[in-house]
N, C-alpha and C positions, 0 to 999 in steps of 0.2 A: 507837170502834180504828180507827186507823191500816192500811188495807188493804194497801196497795201502799208499795215502796221505792222512793223516788228516784235513777236513777243518773245522769240527766242535768239537766239543765235543762228537757228534754223527753221524756225515755222512763223508765219507770215499771215497777219490775220485779216482775211478780205475788208476793203474801205468800202463802203455804200455809198459815200458822200459824191455828188457831183454837179454840177453846173451845168446847164447847153443853153448857149446865146442861140435866141429867139431869131437874130437876123439868118440863122444856118437854115430857119422854114423854109417851106416853098410855101409860093403863093399862086394860086390859077385862075386864070378870066373866069368869070362867073363862079366861084366857089366865096361863101365866105370865111371861112377856114384855112388858119396858116397850117401845113403839115407837115411831118417831120419822123422817123424813124429814130432812135436811141435805147441806148443799150444802159441796163446797170444787173449786177451783179444775180446769175441764178436763186441763189438763195432766197425765201423768202420773209423778212424781216418786218416790224414794219417802220415804214417811213411815212417823212415829213414833207409835203411840196408844199414849195413857197414861189411866189411868181413876184420878181421884181419888175415892174410896169407905171408907168404914167398911163395906159389907157381907160377908161375910167368904168369899164364893165366887164373886163375878160374874163372868161369863161373856157376853162382846159378841160377837155377829154381825152383822157389815156385807155387804148382800147373800147372797153366799153361801160368803160366808168368815168362818170362826170364828179369834175371838182369845183365844187362852188365855192368862192368867197366866204371861210369862216370869221377871219379878222383881217382889220388892214390899217397898218401901223404907216401911217402918214409921214413923209419924209422931210427933205430930201433925202436920198430918194422914198419913192413907196413902195414899202414890202406888202404882199397880199399873204398872208396863212390858206393853202388850202386844206388843211388837216391830214390826217394821215392814214395810209393804207397798209392792206400787207398784202392785196394782190399785185405790187410788181416785181418780176423776175425774170429778167431776159431781154428779148427785143419786145418794143411796144413802139403804138404808134399812135402820137399827139398829136391833137388836133385841135388848134386856140381860136374860138370865137372872138367877134367884137375887139380885135386889134388889128390895126394896119399895117402893113408890111413897115411903113415908115418910123411904127410904136414900136416894132420889133427890134427896129435898128441896135436901141438900149435896153433890151428887156430880156430878159433870161431865167429860167425855170431852175430850182435848186431841190433835189431829190436828197432827203439826209437822211441818218439813222437815228442822228439825236434830238428825236420826237421834242424833247421838252424845251430846248433850244427858242429863243425869239431872235430872227433876222433882226438887224439893224445898222446900219451907217453904210458905205459904199460896196462895192463889190468886193476890191482889195479886203477890207473888213471882214467881209464874210467869206473869200478865201483864205484869210489868217486863222478865220477861227474854225473852221473845216479842216483846214491840211497842215498850220501850223504856220505856213508860209503862202505869200501872195507869187502867181502866177511872173507878176516882174519882178519879184527878188527873187524866183527859183532860177532865173536865165535862162537859157533859150536853146533847144536841142532841134536840129535837123539831122534829115537823113535826106542820103543822096542815093542812088538817082530818086526823084520823087516820083517816076510815072515810069512805068515797067508793062513790057507784052506777058499777059496772062501764058504760061508754060514755055517759056525761055528762062532759066536759070541767069542768075541776075546774084554779084555781090551788092551789099549795103555797106554803104557808111555811115556814121550814122557819130554827131558831134554836138559834143556837150558844150556851150559859153556859159561859164559861169559868171552873174550878174557881182556885186559889190557882197553881197549875203551870202549867193551859192547856196545848194542845196544840202542838208546836214546829212553826217557823215551816215551811211547804211543806209541811205536813199534808195529806193526806187523809180526807174521812169516807168511809164506806159504810155504803151503806142497802139494807136485808133489808128483806123483805115474809116 
């Protein structure tokens, strides 16, 4: 995923657009929520939240703020506008109610600084809108070793395998733990 937008030969602008697969959220026995910690850049700017899901009545909370559906755009797939907030920045605790782990498998939370855009179409369509390229079109990046012991020095090898389209010149890769 391209994480920065080039603004000059030396300066890059932070990009706020993120897509979080809800299949990565945890579900605990006796809990009615799916939980996940996520990160958006620390600077607080207006961000619109979107939910792509087939769950009937999902409710999203991030830290102490609850986001209820403002508008629903029927698909397939179905996109739910959760509104705009300026309270996100850094790490946040995401909790989703009204969604089963099975429904989460094909559900995504999208956070974008493009507050005037209406999301529609497939996830790949949204990736192209936000990043100019879909993840599948970008190719594949691997890092080895994938697991290390904390405190021991290690040499990492990063490998980028371009797809047919590949990344545009000057692109950046973001590695997340």
